[in-house]
Backbone as JSON, one array per atom type, in Angstrom:
{
  "sequence": "XXXXXXXXXXXXXXXXXXXXXXXXXXXXXXXXXXXXXXXXXXXXXXXXXXXXXXXXXXXXXXXXXXXXXXXXXXXXXXXXXXXXXXXXXXXXXXXXXXXXXXXXXXXXXXXXXXXXXXXXXXXXXXXXXXXXXXXXXXXXXXXXXXXXXXXXXXXXXXXXXXXXXXXXXXXXXXXXXXXXXXXXXXXX",
  "N": [[0.74, -0.89, 0.12], [0.29, 2.52, -0.54], [1.91, 5.45, 0.86], [0.14, 6.91, 1.52], [-2.06, 6.05, 2.08], [-1.51, 4.7, 4.19], [-1.44, 6.7, 5.89], [-3.96, 7.65, 5.78], [-5.31, 5.88, 6.74], [-4.44, 5.43, 9.52], [-4.77, 8.08, 10.2], [-7.89, 8.24, 10.01], [-8.5, 6.13, 11.86], [-7.58, 6.71, 14.21], [-8.63, 9.32, 14.8], [-11.83, 8.44, 14.86], [-10.89, 6.44, 17.31], [-10.56, 8.61, 19.27], [-13.05, 10.23, 18.89], [-14.95, 8.04, 19.85], [-13.74, 7.88, 22.3], [-14.32, 9.84, 23.58], [-17.45, 9.94, 23.43], [-18.37, 7.86, 24.91], [-16.69, 8.28, 27.26], [-16.16, 11.19, 28.42], [-15.4, 11.91, 30.92], [-12.66, 11.58, 30.84], [-11.53, 13.32, 29.63], [-11.66, 15.87, 31.5], [-10.17, 17.71, 33.55], [-7.07, 16.92, 36.33], [-8.05, 16.84, 40.05], [-6.06, 18.93, 41.91], [-5.54, 18.18, 44.99], [-3.61, 19.4, 46.83], [-4.08, 22.17, 47.41], [-5.87, 23.0, 48.96], [-3.99, 23.18, 51.6], [-2.45, 25.53, 50.83], [-1.17, 28.71, 51.62], [-1.38, 32.34, 51.38], [0.64, 34.77, 52.55], [0.71, 35.62, 56.27], [1.96, 34.18, 59.49], [4.12, 32.56, 59.42], [4.71, 32.2, 56.37], [6.14, 33.27, 53.82], [5.63, 36.26, 52.3], [3.59, 35.91, 49.06], [2.32, 36.45, 46.08], [-0.58, 35.79, 44.45], [-0.78, 34.11, 41.23], [-3.12, 33.4, 39.92], [-6.7, 34.3, 40.5], [-9.71, 33.83, 40.92], [-13.71, 33.7, 41.12], [-15.7, 31.55, 42.08], [-19.27, 30.61, 42.74], [-21.05, 29.89, 45.27], [-23.72, 27.75, 46.82], [-25.41, 25.27, 48.95], [-27.73, 23.07, 50.02], [-29.63, 21.26, 52.61], [-31.63, 18.72, 52.88], [-33.18, 20.65, 51.93], [-33.15, 22.54, 53.7], [-30.99, 25.98, 53.45], [-27.74, 25.68, 54.02], [-25.34, 27.75, 55.98], [-22.51, 29.28, 55.28], [-19.64, 30.03, 57.2], [-18.91, 33.23, 57.34], [-15.2, 34.39, 56.71], [-14.04, 32.47, 56.64], [-11.64, 29.44, 55.79], [-9.67, 31.66, 56.28], [-6.94, 32.96, 58.52], [-6.49, 30.59, 59.63], [-5.08, 27.78, 62.01], [-2.03, 26.67, 60.94], [-1.88, 28.61, 58.81], [-1.8, 31.31, 60.04], [-2.67, 34.3, 60.3], [-2.64, 34.61, 57.28], [-4.38, 33.88, 54.38], [-5.99, 31.04, 53.28], [-5.16, 29.43, 50.3], [-7.8, 28.76, 49.05], [-10.93, 30.4, 50.28], [-13.48, 32.44, 52.19], [-14.75, 35.68, 51.63], [-17.36, 37.47, 53.05], [-20.61, 37.35, 53.39], [-23.54, 36.3, 52.42], [-26.53, 38.11, 53.28], [-28.57, 35.78, 55.12], [-30.46, 35.74, 56.42], [-32.45, 37.12, 55.24], [-32.17, 37.22, 53.12], [-31.3, 34.65, 51.43], [-28.64, 33.54, 49.54], [-25.86, 32.97, 47.08], [-22.6, 31.82, 48.03], [-19.61, 33.95, 47.56], [-16.56, 31.94, 46.8], [-13.42, 32.34, 47.14], [-10.74, 31.73, 45.2], [-7.27, 31.85, 44.81], [-4.58, 31.28, 43.94], [-1.04, 30.39, 44.0], [0.17, 30.0, 41.08], [-1.16, 27.44, 38.35], [-3.61, 25.91, 39.2], [-5.57, 22.98, 39.28], [-8.49, 23.48, 40.79], [-10.43, 21.49, 43.73], [-13.62, 21.64, 44.01], [-13.6, 19.87, 46.38], [-11.73, 20.75, 48.15], [-12.44, 23.37, 49.57], [-14.1, 22.44, 50.87], [-12.82, 20.51, 52.89], [-11.16, 22.65, 54.06], [-12.65, 24.18, 55.45], [-13.65, 22.04, 57.34], [-11.62, 22.44, 59.13], [-12.88, 24.22, 60.67], [-14.66, 23.75, 61.67], [-16.77, 22.99, 60.28], [-18.69, 21.2, 57.74], [-16.82, 18.44, 56.0], [-15.0, 16.42, 54.52], [-14.81, 12.89, 54.15], [-12.12, 10.35, 54.7], [-12.0, 9.33, 52.25], [-12.27, 11.45, 50.35], [-14.57, 11.78, 50.37], [-17.79, 13.68, 50.52], [-18.77, 14.66, 53.94], [-20.98, 16.08, 55.49], [-22.09, 16.75, 57.67], [-20.52, 15.43, 59.47], [-20.2, 13.35, 60.86], [-18.11, 11.0, 59.95], [-19.38, 9.05, 58.5], [-19.58, 8.52, 54.84], [-21.62, 10.77, 53.11], [-22.51, 9.76, 51.04], [-23.96, 7.62, 51.41], [-25.85, 8.43, 53.06], [-27.44, 10.35, 51.77], [-29.0, 11.41, 48.85], [-27.55, 12.73, 46.7], [-26.73, 15.56, 44.82], [-26.17, 17.93, 41.75], [-25.79, 21.17, 40.65], [-24.3, 23.09, 38.09], [-24.23, 26.47, 37.14], [-27.12, 25.92, 36.46], [-26.87, 23.35, 35.32], [-27.45, 20.08, 35.67], [-24.85, 18.04, 37.11], [-22.23, 15.36, 36.99], [-20.97, 12.1, 38.19], [-18.33, 11.96, 40.14], [-18.86, 14.33, 42.46], [-16.93, 15.74, 44.25], [-14.67, 15.66, 43.29], [-14.84, 18.09, 41.39], [-13.74, 20.14, 39.06], [-13.07, 23.71, 39.81], [-12.34, 25.87, 37.86], [-10.41, 28.81, 36.56], [-10.94, 29.99, 34.46], [-13.84, 29.26, 34.04], [-14.74, 32.25, 36.0], [-16.73, 33.24, 38.12], [-18.72, 31.25, 37.94], [-21.82, 29.03, 38.94], [-22.31, 27.14, 41.53], [-24.2, 24.74, 42.98], [-25.49, 22.74, 45.74], [-27.12, 19.87, 45.98], [-27.98, 17.95, 49.06], [-30.07, 15.62, 49.64], [-31.99, 13.7, 52.12], [-31.8, 9.98, 52.72]],
  "CA": [[-0.12, -0.03, -0.13], [1.27, 3.44, -0.83], [2.16, 5.62, 2.17], [-0.73, 8.11, 1.6], [-3.43, 5.25, 1.78], [-1.01, 4.61, 5.49], [-1.42, 7.75, 6.87], [-5.29, 8.03, 5.88], [-5.97, 4.74, 7.79], [-4.0, 6.21, 10.43], [-5.94, 9.33, 10.6], [-9.14, 7.55, 10.74], [-7.98, 5.19, 13.29], [-6.71, 8.08, 15.38], [-10.28, 10.11, 14.74], [-12.39, 7.27, 15.22], [-10.83, 6.5, 18.35], [-10.7, 9.53, 19.8], [-14.76, 10.14, 19.35], [-15.21, 7.09, 21.1], [-13.49, 8.22, 24.25], [-15.66, 11.9, 23.5], [-18.79, 9.79, 23.61], [-18.16, 6.88, 26.04], [-16.38, 8.34, 28.56], [-16.13, 12.18, 28.28], [-14.58, 12.38, 31.94], [-11.2, 11.16, 30.89], [-10.73, 14.66, 29.22], [-11.59, 16.09, 32.6], [-8.75, 17.94, 34.54], [-7.05, 16.05, 37.45], [-8.37, 17.55, 41.02], [-5.12, 18.98, 42.9], [-6.0, 18.32, 46.11], [-3.0, 20.07, 47.65], [-4.59, 23.32, 47.06], [-6.36, 23.12, 50.91], [-2.81, 23.24, 52.23], [-1.9, 26.79, 50.31], [-1.21, 29.56, 52.55], [-1.27, 33.44, 51.08], [1.48, 35.34, 53.8], [0.65, 35.1, 57.16], [3.08, 34.41, 60.37], [4.83, 31.48, 58.87], [4.65, 32.16, 55.22], [6.71, 34.27, 53.06], [4.35, 36.92, 51.7], [3.75, 35.5, 47.57], [1.35, 37.46, 45.42], [-0.95, 34.73, 43.76], [-1.08, 34.25, 39.66], [-4.67, 33.31, 39.52], [-7.56, 35.08, 41.31], [-11.1, 34.03, 40.72], [-14.52, 33.6, 42.33], [-17.06, 30.39, 42.08], [-20.38, 31.01, 43.75], [-21.69, 28.14, 46.07], [-25.2, 27.86, 47.73], [-26.09, 24.33, 49.37], [-29.34, 22.63, 50.73], [-29.42, 19.84, 53.31], [-33.21, 18.76, 53.21], [-34.3, 21.88, 51.5], [-32.47, 23.78, 53.99], [-29.84, 26.45, 53.38], [-26.64, 25.7, 54.73], [-24.95, 29.12, 55.34], [-21.17, 29.18, 55.4], [-19.6, 31.24, 57.8], [-17.85, 34.69, 56.84], [-13.68, 34.59, 57.0], [-13.62, 30.73, 56.6], [-10.14, 29.97, 55.72], [-8.64, 33.16, 56.56], [-5.99, 33.08, 59.75], [-6.38, 29.15, 59.96], [-4.2, 27.44, 62.22], [-1.32, 26.79, 60.03], [-2.0, 30.18, 57.94], [-2.25, 32.03, 61.25], [-2.54, 35.62, 59.7], [-2.73, 34.55, 56.44], [-5.32, 33.11, 53.91], [-6.04, 29.66, 52.66], [-5.69, 29.29, 48.6], [-9.54, 28.95, 48.69], [-11.44, 30.88, 51.04], [-14.09, 32.98, 51.57], [-14.71, 37.26, 53.29], [-17.92, 38.44, 53.45], [-21.48, 36.1, 53.38], [-24.89, 37.08, 51.46], [-27.67, 38.01, 54.61], [-28.99, 34.25, 54.87], [-32.27, 35.55, 57.24], [-33.56, 38.09, 54.56], [-32.08, 36.82, 51.5], [-29.97, 33.05, 51.03], [-27.92, 33.53, 48.48], [-24.43, 32.26, 47.17], [-21.32, 32.34, 48.71], [-18.36, 33.54, 46.9], [-15.52, 31.58, 47.12], [-12.46, 33.32, 46.5], [-9.65, 31.15, 44.81], [-6.73, 32.99, 45.27], [-3.47, 30.12, 43.98], [0.11, 30.49, 43.32], [0.54, 29.16, 39.57], [-2.39, 27.2, 37.61], [-4.24, 24.91, 39.7], [-6.99, 22.64, 38.97], [-9.19, 23.2, 42.27], [-11.65, 21.04, 43.33], [-14.58, 21.79, 44.89], [-13.95, 18.97, 47.82], [-10.89, 21.24, 48.98], [-12.87, 23.82, 50.17], [-14.81, 21.55, 52.53], [-11.36, 20.29, 54.02], [-10.79, 23.7, 54.31], [-13.95, 24.44, 56.5], [-13.54, 21.62, 58.57], [-10.58, 23.07, 60.13], [-13.21, 25.22, 61.35], [-15.5, 22.82, 62.76], [-17.57, 23.2, 59.46], [-18.68, 20.09, 56.67], [-15.71, 17.97, 55.77], [-15.01, 15.46, 53.66], [-14.02, 11.82, 54.62], [-10.77, 9.81, 54.54], [-11.55, 8.57, 50.72], [-12.41, 12.31, 49.91], [-15.99, 11.99, 50.25], [-18.66, 14.46, 51.44], [-19.04, 14.5, 55.02], [-21.85, 17.25, 55.97], [-22.68, 16.3, 59.24], [-19.14, 15.32, 60.42], [-20.02, 11.82, 61.88], [-17.23, 10.11, 59.56], [-19.87, 8.28, 57.28], [-19.83, 9.05, 53.42], [-22.64, 11.6, 52.83], [-23.41, 9.08, 49.3], [-24.59, 6.49, 52.01], [-27.04, 9.05, 53.54], [-27.94, 11.53, 51.33], [-28.63, 11.65, 47.9], [-26.33, 14.17, 46.59], [-26.89, 16.33, 43.01], [-25.54, 19.39, 41.73], [-25.99, 22.19, 39.11], [-22.9, 24.08, 37.84], [-24.7, 27.28, 35.84], [-28.09, 25.63, 35.85], [-26.98, 22.51, 34.51], [-26.73, 19.35, 36.08], [-23.65, 17.48, 36.93], [-22.15, 14.05, 37.48], [-19.49, 12.11, 38.9], [-17.43, 12.49, 41.38], [-18.9, 16.06, 42.72], [-16.34, 16.41, 45.38], [-13.24, 15.91, 42.88], [-15.4, 18.49, 40.47], [-12.61, 20.99, 39.38], [-13.39, 24.58, 39.76], [-11.48, 26.19, 36.75], [-10.53, 30.2, 36.45], [-11.63, 30.18, 33.01], [-15.14, 29.93, 34.84], [-14.8, 32.7, 37.05], [-18.76, 33.47, 38.65], [-19.99, 29.71, 37.89], [-22.81, 29.07, 39.97], [-22.21, 25.42, 42.06], [-25.67, 24.57, 43.88], [-25.4, 21.32, 45.91], [-28.16, 19.36, 47.26], [-28.45, 16.96, 49.79], [-31.54, 14.83, 50.64], [-32.34, 12.18, 53.02], [-32.28, 8.92, 51.5]],
  "C": [[1.12, 1.24, 0.2], [1.01, 4.57, 0.73], [1.09, 6.51, 2.4], [-1.75, 7.26, 2.16], [-3.01, 4.98, 3.49], [-1.62, 5.26, 6.29], [-2.86, 8.16, 6.88], [-5.78, 6.93, 6.5], [-5.77, 5.06, 8.95], [-4.86, 7.17, 11.19], [-7.04, 9.12, 10.73], [-9.55, 6.97, 11.3], [-8.08, 6.37, 15.09], [-8.49, 8.99, 15.87], [-11.29, 8.96, 15.43], [-12.45, 6.74, 16.86], [-10.99, 7.78, 19.45], [-12.21, 10.3, 20.06], [-15.5, 9.31, 20.17], [-15.19, 7.19, 22.25], [-14.73, 9.39, 24.36], [-16.67, 11.42, 24.19], [-18.88, 8.93, 24.6], [-17.68, 7.38, 27.31], [-15.52, 10.16, 28.38], [-15.35, 12.52, 29.58], [-13.34, 12.31, 31.64], [-10.51, 12.55, 30.37], [-10.95, 15.69, 30.3], [-10.24, 16.68, 33.35], [-8.79, 17.21, 35.96], [-7.21, 16.58, 38.5], [-6.51, 17.9, 41.53], [-5.19, 19.07, 43.97], [-5.06, 19.16, 47.29], [-3.06, 21.61, 48.08], [-5.01, 23.65, 48.59], [-5.43, 23.3, 51.85], [-2.2, 24.68, 51.83], [-2.33, 27.77, 50.9], [-0.59, 30.88, 51.86], [-0.8, 34.7, 52.2], [1.15, 34.6, 54.9], [1.77, 34.98, 58.44], [4.13, 33.7, 59.86], [4.76, 30.94, 57.72], [5.15, 33.22, 54.64], [5.63, 34.9, 52.06], [4.73, 36.56, 49.95], [2.26, 36.19, 47.11], [0.58, 35.9, 44.05], [-1.29, 35.23, 42.18], [-2.26, 34.16, 39.24], [-5.75, 33.53, 41.07], [-9.06, 34.88, 40.92], [-12.19, 33.65, 41.91], [-15.6, 32.71, 41.86], [-17.92, 30.95, 42.99], [-20.64, 29.41, 44.23], [-22.91, 28.49, 46.83], [-25.38, 26.2, 47.65], [-27.42, 24.16, 50.27], [-28.93, 21.64, 51.0], [-30.99, 19.32, 53.47], [-33.73, 19.61, 53.4], [-33.98, 23.36, 52.72], [-31.1, 24.64, 53.38], [-29.02, 26.17, 54.34], [-25.59, 26.78, 54.53], [-23.12, 28.77, 55.7], [-20.18, 30.26, 56.28], [-18.7, 32.29, 57.06], [-16.32, 34.22, 57.27], [-13.45, 33.32, 56.82], [-12.38, 30.77, 55.62], [-9.19, 31.05, 55.71], [-8.45, 32.72, 58.27], [-6.35, 31.89, 60.55], [-5.16, 28.63, 60.94], [-3.17, 26.53, 61.01], [-1.17, 27.49, 58.86], [-2.52, 30.98, 59.08], [-1.71, 33.23, 59.97], [-2.31, 35.74, 58.33], [-4.26, 34.32, 56.13], [-5.41, 32.04, 53.1], [-6.21, 29.99, 50.93], [-7.06, 29.26, 48.16], [-10.0, 29.38, 49.98], [-12.75, 31.71, 51.13], [-14.73, 34.47, 52.51], [-16.3, 37.12, 53.4], [-19.22, 37.1, 52.82], [-22.6, 36.91, 53.03], [-25.46, 37.0, 53.28], [-28.75, 36.85, 54.41], [-30.5, 34.58, 55.78], [-33.07, 36.27, 56.36], [-33.19, 37.7, 53.36], [-30.78, 35.95, 51.2], [-29.88, 33.58, 49.29], [-26.7, 32.57, 48.02], [-23.75, 32.92, 47.7], [-20.39, 32.76, 47.67], [-17.44, 33.14, 46.96], [-14.31, 32.37, 46.47], [-11.33, 32.05, 46.29], [-8.43, 32.13, 44.43], [-4.82, 31.98, 44.81], [-2.44, 30.81, 43.16], [0.13, 29.39, 42.1], [-0.62, 28.79, 39.58], [-2.45, 25.74, 38.45], [-5.46, 24.21, 39.32], [-7.95, 22.68, 40.29], [-10.38, 22.41, 42.3], [-12.32, 21.32, 44.18], [-14.31, 21.0, 46.8], [-12.25, 19.91, 48.31], [-11.36, 22.31, 49.75], [-13.64, 23.54, 51.44], [-13.6, 21.02, 53.87], [-10.98, 21.07, 54.64], [-11.87, 24.47, 55.28], [-13.99, 23.25, 57.63], [-12.66, 21.87, 59.24], [-11.33, 23.82, 60.67], [-14.53, 24.68, 61.84], [-16.97, 22.74, 61.84], [-17.98, 21.74, 58.46], [-17.43, 20.3, 56.26], [-15.54, 17.15, 54.69], [-14.19, 14.01, 55.03], [-12.38, 11.56, 54.97], [-10.64, 9.58, 53.27], [-12.38, 10.3, 49.99], [-13.63, 12.36, 49.19], [-16.91, 13.07, 51.16], [-18.97, 13.93, 52.96], [-19.91, 15.5, 55.78], [-21.89, 17.59, 57.17], [-21.66, 15.88, 59.81], [-19.24, 14.03, 61.17], [-18.97, 10.74, 60.91], [-17.7, 9.15, 58.62], [-20.04, 8.83, 55.73], [-21.13, 9.59, 53.21], [-23.58, 10.83, 51.53], [-24.04, 7.91, 50.46], [-25.86, 6.94, 52.95], [-27.89, 10.14, 52.83], [-27.58, 10.99, 49.86], [-28.27, 12.74, 47.29], [-26.61, 14.61, 44.96], [-26.57, 17.75, 43.31], [-25.56, 19.91, 40.39], [-24.61, 22.8, 39.13], [-23.66, 25.03, 36.71], [-26.09, 26.65, 35.85], [-28.09, 24.17, 35.59], [-26.24, 21.19, 35.46], [-25.4, 18.47, 36.28], [-23.53, 15.98, 37.35], [-21.06, 13.58, 38.0], [-19.07, 12.54, 40.12], [-17.29, 13.96, 41.71], [-18.14, 16.48, 43.47], [-14.97, 16.56, 44.75], [-13.77, 17.04, 41.88], [-14.57, 20.08, 40.55], [-13.14, 22.86, 38.89], [-12.16, 25.72, 38.94], [-11.3, 28.37, 36.95], [-10.85, 30.51, 35.08], [-13.17, 30.2, 33.43], [-15.54, 30.85, 35.57], [-16.45, 32.79, 37.15], [-18.95, 32.12, 38.42], [-20.71, 29.81, 39.05], [-22.83, 27.86, 40.61], [-23.77, 25.9, 42.9], [-25.3, 23.0, 44.22], [-26.25, 21.07, 46.88], [-28.35, 18.36, 47.95], [-29.6, 16.5, 50.59], [-31.18, 14.32, 51.07], [-32.25, 11.43, 52.46], [-33.68, 8.25, 52.68]]
}
């Protein structure tokens, strides 16, 4: 066979393989989460002053059995291990939940480009007595050490579209600044 025929067969095979993966395993192309971001600290007493190279603001709203779960203001700021500083993923102010529950703005300020998983925020929140993750990186909204996947039906929308897969590993990307994440926990 001629070289051109081999090249055509190779290109066709590669195209078919790419389409098959895209159709049957689209999550294969998802960015892999950088779980170490929950330990990142800007400034503080024991960290040198470093300027973030990425700064963006996903928004989150969480409901548990139809009730809004309020995130405390200043979550991730002045924590143990980051005294006087801010975690790379943190909260400043929160909405007036009594009068108008709304999305809470998560501030993501990383040094270098990172694939920040949603679960990293829960790791940071857990250090302040809030909901966290189990050792297997699964939601633990009530901090009882049991994966919430066993206790709740968990669903998530991002910008109004339902998401599937490992929601804890959902990556909040800089290019999606301002995205609106809604988490719903419904008791089984």
